[in-house]
mmCIF file as gemmi writes it, N, C-alpha and C atoms, coordinates in Angstrom:
data_model
loop_
_atom_site.group_PDB
_atom_site.id
_atom_site.type_symbol
_atom_site.label_atom_id
_atom_site.label_alt_id
_atom_site.label_comp_id
_atom_site.label_asym_id
_atom_site.label_entity_id
_atom_site.label_seq_id
_atom_site.pdbx_PDB_ins_code
_atom_site.Cartn_x
_atom_site.Cartn_y
_atom_site.Cartn_z
_atom_site.occupancy
_atom_site.B_iso_or_equiv
_atom_site.pdbx_formal_charge
_atom_site.auth_seq_id
_atom_site.auth_asym_id
_atom_site.pdbx_PDB_model_num
ATOM 1 N N . MET Axp A 1 ? 115.678 93.317 80.323 1 0 ? 1 A 1
ATOM 2 C CA . MET Axp A 1 ? 115.041 93.429 81.621 1 0 ? 1 A 1
ATOM 3 C C . MET Axp A 1 ? 114.596 92.038 82.063 1 0 ? 1 A 1
ATOM 4 N N . SER Axp A 2 ? 114.852 91.73 83.319 1 0 ? 2 A 1
ATOM 5 C CA . SER Axp A 2 ? 114.446 90.438 83.845 1 0 ? 2 A 1
ATOM 6 C C . SER Axp A 2 ? 112.995 90.483 84.327 1 0 ? 2 A 1
ATOM 7 N N . HIS Axp A 3 ? 112.438 89.324 84.573 1 0 ? 3 A 1
ATOM 8 C CA . HIS Axp A 3 ? 111.048 89.205 84.998 1 0 ? 3 A 1
ATOM 9 C C . HIS Axp A 3 ? 110.983 88.318 86.236 1 0 ? 3 A 1
ATOM 10 N N . LEU Axp A 4 ? 110.276 88.767 87.278 1 0 ? 4 A 1
ATOM 11 C CA . LEU Axp A 4 ? 110.096 87.983 88.489 1 0 ? 4 A 1
ATOM 12 C C . LEU Axp A 4 ? 108.611 87.753 88.723 1 0 ? 4 A 1
ATOM 13 N N . THR Axp A 5 ? 108.258 86.517 89.054 1 0 ? 5 A 1
ATOM 14 C CA . THR Axp A 5 ? 106.883 86.188 89.402 1 0 ? 5 A 1
ATOM 15 C C . THR Axp A 5 ? 106.819 85.845 90.878 1 0 ? 5 A 1
ATOM 16 N N . TYR Axp A 6 ? 105.974 86.529 91.594 1 0 ? 6 A 1
ATOM 17 C CA . TYR Axp A 6 ? 105.7 86.253 92.997 1 0 ? 6 A 1
ATOM 18 C C . TYR Axp A 6 ? 104.45 85.371 93.027 1 0 ? 6 A 1
ATOM 19 N N . ALA Axp A 7 ? 104.618 84.102 93.365 1 0 ? 7 A 1
ATOM 20 C CA . ALA Axp A 7 ? 103.503 83.152 93.378 1 0 ? 7 A 1
ATOM 21 C C . ALA Axp A 7 ? 103.015 82.968 94.809 1 0 ? 7 A 1
ATOM 22 N N . VAL Axp A 8 ? 101.715 83.153 95.038 1 0 ? 8 A 1
ATOM 23 C CA . VAL Axp A 8 ? 101.116 82.944 96.353 1 0 ? 8 A 1
ATOM 24 C C . VAL Axp A 8 ? 100.738 81.468 96.452 1 0 ? 8 A 1
ATOM 25 N N . VAL Axp A 9 ? 101.281 80.788 97.485 1 0 ? 9 A 1
ATOM 26 C CA . VAL Axp A 9 ? 101.121 79.341 97.621 1 0 ? 9 A 1
ATOM 27 C C . VAL Axp A 9 ? 100.865 78.963 99.078 1 0 ? 9 A 1
ATOM 28 N N . GLU Axp A 10 ? 100.253 77.786 99.268 1 0 ? 10 A 1
ATOM 29 C CA . GLU Axp A 10 ? 100.127 77.234 100.616 1 0 ? 10 A 1
ATOM 30 C C . GLU Axp A 10 ? 101.521 76.799 101.069 1 0 ? 10 A 1
ATOM 31 N N . HIS Axp A 11 ? 101.817 77.118 102.338 1 0 ? 11 A 1
ATOM 32 C CA . HIS Axp A 11 ? 103.165 76.797 102.826 1 0 ? 11 A 1
ATOM 33 C C . HIS Axp A 11 ? 103.178 76.745 104.352 1 0 ? 11 A 1
ATOM 34 N N . ASP Axp A 12 ? 103.716 75.669 104.893 1 0 ? 12 A 1
ATOM 35 C CA . ASP Axp A 12 ? 103.992 75.545 106.327 1 0 ? 12 A 1
ATOM 36 C C . ASP Axp A 12 ? 102.773 75.858 107.193 1 0 ? 12 A 1
ATOM 37 N N . GLY Axp A 13 ? 101.618 75.319 106.804 1 0 ? 13 A 1
ATOM 38 C CA . GLY Axp A 13 ? 100.395 75.503 107.585 1 0 ? 13 A 1
ATOM 39 C C . GLY Axp A 13 ? 99.694 76.825 107.364 1 0 ? 13 A 1
ATOM 40 N N . GLY Axp A 14 ? 100.116 77.582 106.385 1 0 ? 14 A 1
ATOM 41 C CA . GLY Axp A 14 ? 99.487 78.867 106.078 1 0 ? 14 A 1
ATOM 42 C C . GLY Axp A 14 ? 99.713 79.205 104.626 1 0 ? 14 A 1
ATOM 43 N N . TRP Axp A 15 ? 99.996 80.467 104.37 1 0 ? 15 A 1
ATOM 44 C CA . TRP Axp A 15 ? 100.213 80.954 103.009 1 0 ? 15 A 1
ATOM 45 C C . TRP Axp A 15 ? 101.512 81.754 102.95 1 0 ? 15 A 1
ATOM 46 N N . ALA Axp A 16 ? 102.157 81.723 101.814 1 0 ? 16 A 1
ATOM 47 C CA . ALA Axp A 16 ? 103.396 82.466 101.605 1 0 ? 16 A 1
ATOM 48 C C . ALA Axp A 16 ? 103.446 82.877 100.142 1 0 ? 16 A 1
ATOM 49 N N . TYR Axp A 17 ? 104.399 83.711 99.818 1 0 ? 17 A 1
ATOM 50 C CA . TYR Axp A 17 ? 104.687 83.941 98.405 1 0 ? 17 A 1
ATOM 51 C C . TYR Axp A 17 ? 106.068 83.387 98.139 1 0 ? 17 A 1
ATOM 52 N N . LYS Axp A 18 ? 106.3 83.058 96.9 1 0 ? 18 A 1
ATOM 53 C CA . LYS Axp A 18 ? 107.531 82.395 96.515 1 0 ? 18 A 1
ATOM 54 C C . LYS Axp A 18 ? 108.035 83.022 95.23 1 0 ? 18 A 1
ATOM 55 N N . VAL Axp A 19 ? 109.341 83.233 95.168 1 0 ? 19 A 1
ATOM 56 C CA . VAL Axp A 19 ? 110.002 83.703 93.958 1 0 ? 19 A 1
ATOM 57 C C . VAL Axp A 19 ? 111.075 82.676 93.652 1 0 ? 19 A 1
ATOM 58 N N . GLY Axp A 20 ? 110.919 81.978 92.532 1 0 ? 20 A 1
ATOM 59 C CA . GLY Axp A 20 ? 111.831 80.869 92.244 1 0 ? 20 A 1
ATOM 60 C C . GLY Axp A 20 ? 111.641 79.785 93.286 1 0 ? 20 A 1
ATOM 61 N N . ASP Axp A 21 ? 112.705 79.419 93.978 1 0 ? 21 A 1
ATOM 62 C CA . ASP Axp A 21 ? 112.634 78.396 95.023 1 0 ? 21 A 1
ATOM 63 C C . ASP Axp A 21 ? 112.658 78.98 96.428 1 0 ? 21 A 1
ATOM 64 N N . VAL Axp A 22 ? 112.509 80.291 96.547 1 0 ? 22 A 1
ATOM 65 C CA . VAL Axp A 22 ? 112.617 80.959 97.845 1 0 ? 22 A 1
ATOM 66 C C . VAL Axp A 22 ? 111.233 81.384 98.331 1 0 ? 22 A 1
ATOM 67 N N . TYR Axp A 23 ? 110.914 80.975 99.582 1 0 ? 23 A 1
ATOM 68 C CA . TYR Axp A 23 ? 109.628 81.31 100.197 1 0 ? 23 A 1
ATOM 69 C C . TYR Axp A 23 ? 109.764 82.51 101.129 1 0 ? 23 A 1
ATOM 70 N N . SER Axp A 24 ? 108.682 83.256 101.228 1 0 ? 24 A 1
ATOM 71 C CA . SER Axp A 24 ? 108.595 84.325 102.219 1 0 ? 24 A 1
ATOM 72 C C . SER Axp A 24 ? 108.265 83.699 103.573 1 0 ? 24 A 1
ATOM 73 N N . GLU Axp A 25 ? 108.079 84.558 104.565 1 0 ? 25 A 1
ATOM 74 C CA . GLU Axp A 25 ? 107.538 84.074 105.827 1 0 ? 25 A 1
ATOM 75 C C . GLU Axp A 25 ? 106.111 83.584 105.594 1 0 ? 25 A 1
ATOM 76 N N . THR Axp A 26 ? 105.576 82.847 106.547 1 0 ? 26 A 1
ATOM 77 C CA . THR Axp A 26 ? 104.224 82.303 106.425 1 0 ? 26 A 1
ATOM 78 C C . THR Axp A 26 ? 103.209 83.308 106.967 1 0 ? 26 A 1
ATOM 79 N N . PHE Axp A 27 ? 102.094 83.451 106.253 1 0 ? 27 A 1
ATOM 80 C CA . PHE Axp A 27 ? 101 84.334 106.643 1 0 ? 27 A 1
ATOM 81 C C . PHE Axp A 27 ? 99.776 83.494 106.963 1 0 ? 27 A 1
ATOM 82 N N . ALA Axp A 28 ? 98.906 84.001 107.821 1 0 ? 28 A 1
ATOM 83 C CA . ALA Axp A 28 ? 97.719 83.257 108.245 1 0 ? 28 A 1
ATOM 84 C C . ALA Axp A 28 ? 96.692 83.103 107.126 1 0 ? 28 A 1
ATOM 85 N N . THR Axp A 29 ? 96.624 84.092 106.231 1 0 ? 29 A 1
ATOM 86 C CA . THR Axp A 29 ? 95.615 84.042 105.164 1 0 ? 29 A 1
ATOM 87 C C . THR Axp A 29 ? 96.251 84.247 103.795 1 0 ? 29 A 1
ATOM 88 N N . ARG Axp A 30 ? 95.538 83.776 102.797 1 0 ? 30 A 1
ATOM 89 C CA . ARG Axp A 30 ? 95.985 83.977 101.414 1 0 ? 30 A 1
ATOM 90 C C . ARG Axp A 30 ? 96.009 85.462 101.062 1 0 ? 30 A 1
ATOM 91 N N . GLU Axp A 31 ? 95.025 86.184 101.565 1 0 ? 31 A 1
ATOM 92 C CA . GLU Axp A 31 ? 94.94 87.618 101.29 1 0 ? 31 A 1
ATOM 93 C C . GLU Axp A 31 ? 96.145 88.366 101.855 1 0 ? 31 A 1
ATOM 94 N N . ALA Axp A 32 ? 96.576 87.984 103.064 1 0 ? 32 A 1
ATOM 95 C CA . ALA Axp A 32 ? 97.744 88.633 103.671 1 0 ? 32 A 1
ATOM 96 C C . ALA Axp A 32 ? 99.009 88.314 102.874 1 0 ? 32 A 1
ATOM 97 N N . ALA Axp A 33 ? 99.139 87.078 102.422 1 0 ? 33 A 1
ATOM 98 C CA . ALA Axp A 33 ? 100.299 86.694 101.61 1 0 ? 33 A 1
ATOM 99 C C . ALA Axp A 33 ? 100.282 87.439 100.281 1 0 ? 33 A 1
ATOM 100 N N . HIS Axp A 34 ? 99.112 87.582 99.673 1 0 ? 34 A 1
ATOM 101 C CA . HIS Axp A 34 ? 98.996 88.307 98.41 1 0 ? 34 A 1
ATOM 102 C C . HIS Axp A 34 ? 99.382 89.78 98.602 1 0 ? 34 A 1
ATOM 103 N N . ALA Axp A 35 ? 98.896 90.388 99.67 1 0 ? 35 A 1
ATOM 104 C CA . ALA Axp A 35 ? 99.223 91.793 99.929 1 0 ? 35 A 1
ATOM 105 C C . ALA Axp A 35 ? 100.732 91.969 100.13 1 0 ? 35 A 1
ATOM 106 N N . ALA Axp A 36 ? 101.36 91.046 100.844 1 0 ? 36 A 1
ATOM 107 C CA . ALA Axp A 36 ? 102.808 91.115 101.065 1 0 ? 36 A 1
ATOM 108 C C . ALA Axp A 36 ? 103.561 90.918 99.748 1 0 ? 36 A 1
ATOM 109 N N . ALA Axp A 37 ? 103.083 90 98.912 1 0 ? 37 A 1
ATOM 110 C CA . ALA Axp A 37 ? 103.717 89.759 97.612 1 0 ? 37 A 1
ATOM 111 C C . ALA Axp A 37 ? 103.593 90.996 96.723 1 0 ? 37 A 1
ATOM 112 N N . ALA Axp A 38 ? 102.423 91.621 96.731 1 0 ? 38 A 1
ATOM 113 C CA . ALA Axp A 38 ? 102.218 92.822 95.921 1 0 ? 38 A 1
ATOM 114 C C . ALA Axp A 38 ? 103.143 93.95 96.38 1 0 ? 38 A 1
ATOM 115 N N . ARG Axp A 39 ? 103.295 94.094 97.692 1 0 ? 39 A 1
ATOM 116 C CA . ARG Axp A 39 ? 104.189 95.121 98.235 1 0 ? 39 A 1
ATOM 117 C C . ARG Axp A 39 ? 105.641 94.836 97.829 1 0 ? 39 A 1
ATOM 118 N N . ALA Axp A 40 ? 106.074 93.578 97.978 1 0 ? 40 A 1
ATOM 119 C CA . ALA Axp A 40 ? 107.448 93.202 97.617 1 0 ? 40 A 1
ATOM 120 C C . ALA Axp A 40 ? 107.689 93.411 96.119 1 0 ? 40 A 1
ATOM 121 N N . ALA Axp A 41 ? 106.717 93.055 95.287 1 0 ? 41 A 1
ATOM 122 C CA . ALA Axp A 41 ? 106.85 93.224 93.839 1 0 ? 41 A 1
ATOM 123 C C . ALA Axp A 41 ? 106.961 94.699 93.475 1 0 ? 41 A 1
ATOM 124 N N . ARG Axp A 42 ? 106.17 95.528 94.137 1 0 ? 42 A 1
ATOM 125 C CA . ARG Axp A 42 ? 106.214 96.979 93.898 1 0 ? 42 A 1
ATOM 126 C C . ARG Axp A 42 ? 107.58 97.55 94.286 1 0 ? 42 A 1
ATOM 127 N N . GLU Axp A 43 ? 108.081 97.132 95.444 1 0 ? 43 A 1
ATOM 128 C CA . GLU Axp A 43 ? 109.382 97.611 95.909 1 0 ? 43 A 1
ATOM 129 C C . GLU Axp A 43 ? 110.508 97.141 94.986 1 0 ? 43 A 1
ATOM 130 N N . GLN Axp A 44 ? 110.371 95.942 94.446 1 0 ? 44 A 1
ATOM 131 C CA . GLN Axp A 44 ? 111.4 95.404 93.551 1 0 ? 44 A 1
ATOM 132 C C . GLN Axp A 44 ? 111.503 96.221 92.261 1 0 ? 44 A 1
ATOM 133 N N . ARG Axp A 45 ? 110.376 96.789 91.821 1 0 ? 45 A 1
ATOM 134 C CA . ARG Axp A 45 ? 110.356 97.589 90.585 1 0 ? 45 A 1
ATOM 135 C C . ARG Axp A 45 ? 110.865 99.006 90.785 1 0 ? 45 A 1
ATOM 136 N N . ALA Axp A 46 ? 110.878 99.485 92.027 1 0 ? 46 A 1
ATOM 137 C CA . ALA Axp A 46 ? 111.232 100.878 92.292 1 0 ? 46 A 1
ATOM 138 C C . ALA Axp A 46 ? 112.727 101.112 92.103 1 0 ? 46 A 1
ATOM 139 N N . PRO Axp A 47 ? 113.079 102.128 91.312 1 0 ? 47 A 1
ATOM 140 C CA . PRO Axp A 47 ? 114.501 102.431 91.154 1 0 ? 47 A 1
ATOM 141 C C . PRO Axp A 47 ? 115.074 102.949 92.464 1 0 ? 47 A 1
ATOM 142 N N . GLY Axp A 48 ? 116.337 102.767 92.626 1 0 ? 48 A 1
ATOM 143 C CA . GLY Axp A 48 ? 117.016 103.22 93.837 1 0 ? 48 A 1
ATOM 144 C C . GLY Axp A 48 ? 118.377 103.769 93.504 1 0 ? 48 A 1
ATOM 145 N N . GLN Axp A 49 ? 119.135 104.004 94.535 1 0 ? 49 A 1
ATOM 146 C CA . GLN Axp A 49 ? 120.495 104.493 94.339 1 0 ? 49 A 1
ATOM 147 C C . GLN Axp A 49 ? 121.412 103.318 94.023 1 0 ? 49 A 1
ATOM 148 N N . GLY Axp A 50 ? 122.379 103.555 93.208 1 0 ? 50 A 1
ATOM 149 C CA . GLY Axp A 50 ? 123.383 102.55 92.929 1 0 ? 50 A 1
ATOM 150 C C . GLY Axp A 50 ? 124.359 102.433 94.083 1 0 ? 50 A 1
ATOM 151 N N . GLY Axp A 51 ? 125.149 101.399 94.036 1 0 ? 51 A 1
ATOM 152 C CA . GLY Axp A 51 ? 126.157 101.208 95.068 1 0 ? 51 A 1
ATOM 153 C C . GLY Axp A 51 ? 126.636 99.775 95.085 1 0 ? 51 A 1
ATOM 154 N N . PRO Axp A 52 ? 127.582 99.49 95.951 1 0 ? 52 A 1
ATOM 155 C CA . PRO Axp A 52 ? 128.104 98.13 96.012 1 0 ? 52 A 1
ATOM 156 C C . PRO Axp A 52 ? 127.104 97.176 96.669 1 0 ? 52 A 1
ATOM 157 N N . ILE Axp A 53 ? 127.045 95.955 96.157 1 0 ? 53 A 1
ATOM 158 C CA . ILE Axp A 53 ? 126.221 94.916 96.769 1 0 ? 53 A 1
ATOM 159 C C . ILE Axp A 53 ? 127.058 93.658 96.926 1 0 ? 53 A 1
ATOM 160 N N . GLU Axp A 54 ? 126.669 92.821 97.877 1 0 ? 54 A 1
ATOM 161 C CA . GLU Axp A 54 ? 127.279 91.513 98.083 1 0 ? 54 A 1
ATOM 162 C C . GLU Axp A 54 ? 126.171 90.488 98.062 1 0 ? 54 A 1
ATOM 163 N N . TYR Axp A 55 ? 126.455 89.329 97.477 1 0 ? 55 A 1
ATOM 164 C CA . TYR Axp A 55 ? 125.47 88.256 97.486 1 0 ? 55 A 1
ATOM 165 C C . TYR Axp A 55 ? 126.176 86.912 97.434 1 0 ? 55 A 1
ATOM 166 N N . GLU Axp A 56 ? 125.461 85.892 97.925 1 0 ? 56 A 1
ATOM 167 C CA . GLU Axp A 56 ? 125.981 84.536 97.93 1 0 ? 56 A 1
ATOM 168 C C . GLU Axp A 56 ? 125.291 83.739 96.839 1 0 ? 56 A 1
ATOM 169 N N . ASP Axp A 57 ? 126.05 83.02 96.023 1 0 ? 57 A 1
ATOM 170 C CA . ASP Axp A 57 ? 125.437 82.224 94.96 1 0 ? 57 A 1
ATOM 171 C C . ASP Axp A 57 ? 125.056 80.839 95.496 1 0 ? 57 A 1
ATOM 172 N N . SER Axp A 58 ? 124.455 80.025 94.651 1 0 ? 58 A 1
ATOM 173 C CA . SER Axp A 58 ? 123.941 78.72 95.079 1 0 ? 58 A 1
ATOM 174 C C . SER Axp A 58 ? 125.036 77.754 95.522 1 0 ? 58 A 1
ATOM 175 N N . SER Axp A 59 ? 126.285 78.016 95.146 1 0 ? 59 A 1
ATOM 176 C CA . SER Axp A 59 ? 127.382 77.142 95.576 1 0 ? 59 A 1
ATOM 177 C C . SER Axp A 59 ? 128.065 77.669 96.845 1 0 ? 59 A 1
ATOM 178 N N . GLY Axp A 60 ? 127.52 78.727 97.427 1 0 ? 60 A 1
ATOM 179 C CA . GLY Axp A 60 ? 128.055 79.252 98.675 1 0 ? 60 A 1
ATOM 180 C C . GLY Axp A 60 ? 129.178 80.26 98.522 1 0 ? 60 A 1
ATOM 181 N N . ARG Axp A 61 ? 129.47 80.669 97.299 1 0 ? 61 A 1
ATOM 182 C CA . ARG Axp A 61 ? 130.534 81.655 97.057 1 0 ? 61 A 1
ATOM 183 C C . ARG Axp A 61 ? 129.957 83.067 97.104 1 0 ? 61 A 1
ATOM 184 N N . TRP Axp A 62 ? 130.691 83.982 97.735 1 0 ? 62 A 1
ATOM 185 C CA . TRP Axp A 62 ? 130.263 85.368 97.844 1 0 ? 62 A 1
ATOM 186 C C . TRP Axp A 62 ? 130.823 86.187 96.689 1 0 ? 62 A 1
ATOM 187 N N . HIS Axp A 63 ? 130.008 87.137 96.236 1 0 ? 63 A 1
ATOM 188 C CA . HIS Axp A 63 ? 130.392 88.015 95.129 1 0 ? 63 A 1
ATOM 189 C C . HIS Axp A 63 ? 130.145 89.46 95.54 1 0 ? 63 A 1
ATOM 190 N N . GLU Axp A 64 ? 130.944 90.36 95.006 1 0 ? 64 A 1
ATOM 191 C CA . GLU Axp A 64 ? 130.744 91.795 95.179 1 0 ? 64 A 1
ATOM 192 C C . GLU Axp A 64 ? 130.637 92.415 93.794 1 0 ? 64 A 1
ATOM 193 N N . GLU Axp A 65 ? 129.691 93.315 93.63 1 0 ? 65 A 1
ATOM 194 C CA . GLU Axp A 65 ? 129.577 94.034 92.366 1 0 ? 65 A 1
ATOM 195 C C . GLU Axp A 65 ? 128.916 95.38 92.601 1 0 ? 65 A 1
ATOM 196 N N . GLU Axp A 66 ? 128.99 96.209 91.619 1 0 ? 66 A 1
ATOM 197 C CA . GLU Axp A 66 ? 128.39 97.538 91.672 1 0 ? 66 A 1
ATOM 198 C C . GLU Axp A 66 ? 127.007 97.473 91.025 1 0 ? 66 A 1
ATOM 199 N N . GLU Axp A 67 ? 125.969 97.895 91.75 1 0 ? 67 A 1
ATOM 200 C CA . GLU Axp A 67 ? 124.598 97.91 91.25 1 0 ? 67 A 1
ATOM 201 C C . GLU Axp A 67 ? 124.273 99.32 90.764 1 0 ? 67 A 1
ATOM 202 N N . ARG Axp A 68 ? 123.721 99.427 89.571 1 0 ? 68 A 1
ATOM 203 C CA . ARG Axp A 68 ? 123.388 100.743 89.006 1 0 ? 68 A 1
ATOM 204 C C . ARG Axp A 68 ? 122.217 101.402 89.714 1 0 ? 68 A 1
ATOM 205 N N . GLY Axp A 69 ? 121.236 100.619 90.142 1 0 ? 69 A 1
ATOM 206 C CA . GLY Axp A 69 ? 120.076 101.179 90.827 1 0 ? 69 A 1
ATOM 207 C C . GLY Axp A 69 ? 118.9 101.471 89.925 1 0 ? 69 A 1
ATOM 208 N N . ASP Axp A 70 ? 119.11 101.474 88.608 1 0 ? 70 A 1
ATOM 209 C CA . ASP Axp A 70 ? 117.997 101.768 87.701 1 0 ? 70 A 1
ATOM 210 C C . ASP Axp A 70 ? 117.627 100.578 86.816 1 0 ? 70 A 1
ATOM 211 N N . ASP Axp A 71 ? 118.277 99.459 86.981 1 0 ? 71 A 1
ATOM 212 C CA . ASP Axp A 71 ? 118.009 98.262 86.195 1 0 ? 71 A 1
ATOM 213 C C . ASP Axp A 71 ? 117.076 97.348 86.975 1 0 ? 71 A 1
ATOM 214 N N . ARG Axp A 72 ? 115.809 97.68 87.007 1 0 ? 72 A 1
ATOM 215 C CA . ARG Axp A 72 ? 114.839 96.992 87.843 1 0 ? 72 A 1
ATOM 216 C C . ARG Axp A 72 ? 114.059 95.962 87.016 1 0 ? 72 A 1
ATOM 217 N N . PRO Axp A 73 ? 113.671 94.844 87.633 1 0 ? 73 A 1
ATOM 218 C CA . PRO Axp A 73 ? 112.931 93.816 86.9 1 0 ? 73 A 1
ATOM 219 C C . PRO Axp A 73 ? 111.461 94.176 86.735 1 0 ? 73 A 1
ATOM 220 N N . ASP Axp A 74 ? 110.844 93.527 85.797 1 0 ? 74 A 1
ATOM 221 C CA . ASP Axp A 74 ? 109.403 93.537 85.617 1 0 ? 74 A 1
ATOM 222 C C . ASP Axp A 74 ? 108.871 92.501 86.606 1 0 ? 74 A 1
ATOM 223 N N . THR Axp A 75 ? 107.792 92.788 87.32 1 0 ? 75 A 1
ATOM 224 C CA . THR Axp A 75 ? 107.269 91.846 88.318 1 0 ? 75 A 1
ATOM 225 C C . THR Axp A 75 ? 105.778 91.625 88.133 1 0 ? 75 A 1
ATOM 226 N N . GLU Axp A 76 ? 105.318 90.477 88.646 1 0 ? 76 A 1
ATOM 227 C CA . GLU Axp A 76 ? 103.884 90.173 88.67 1 0 ? 76 A 1
ATOM 228 C C . GLU Axp A 76 ? 103.595 89.298 89.872 1 0 ? 76 A 1
ATOM 229 N N . VAL Axp A 77 ? 102.347 89.29 90.314 1 0 ? 77 A 1
ATOM 230 C CA . VAL Axp A 77 ? 101.892 88.444 91.416 1 0 ? 77 A 1
ATOM 231 C C . VAL Axp A 77 ? 100.839 87.498 90.861 1 0 ? 77 A 1
ATOM 232 N N . LYS Axp A 78 ? 101.023 86.19 91.136 1 0 ? 78 A 1
ATOM 233 C CA . LYS Axp A 78 ? 100.06 85.179 90.698 1 0 ? 78 A 1
ATOM 234 C C . LYS Axp A 78 ? 99.567 84.407 91.905 1 0 ? 78 A 1
ATOM 235 N N . ASP Axp A 79 ? 98.261 84.187 91.977 1 0 ? 79 A 1
ATOM 236 C CA . ASP Axp A 79 ? 97.67 83.354 93.031 1 0 ? 79 A 1
ATOM 237 C C . ASP Axp A 79 ? 97.56 81.934 92.561 1 0 ? 79 A 1
């Protein structure tokens, strides 16, 4: 099982959460960014239906694969 950390950080004149090198939209307050991060982390853990997915990797290449829907990561939110 993979692990994702949602870090609440100052960003672009406000607050955002970040996973790896990717930032969310900017929020006016730290509390709003934390609430959004907690919601996103909760949704990331929720199992869903399987099906085909497409994604772009860091080199710009697109991939297609079948997602099982039950292989969800462990998540946490850090301020």
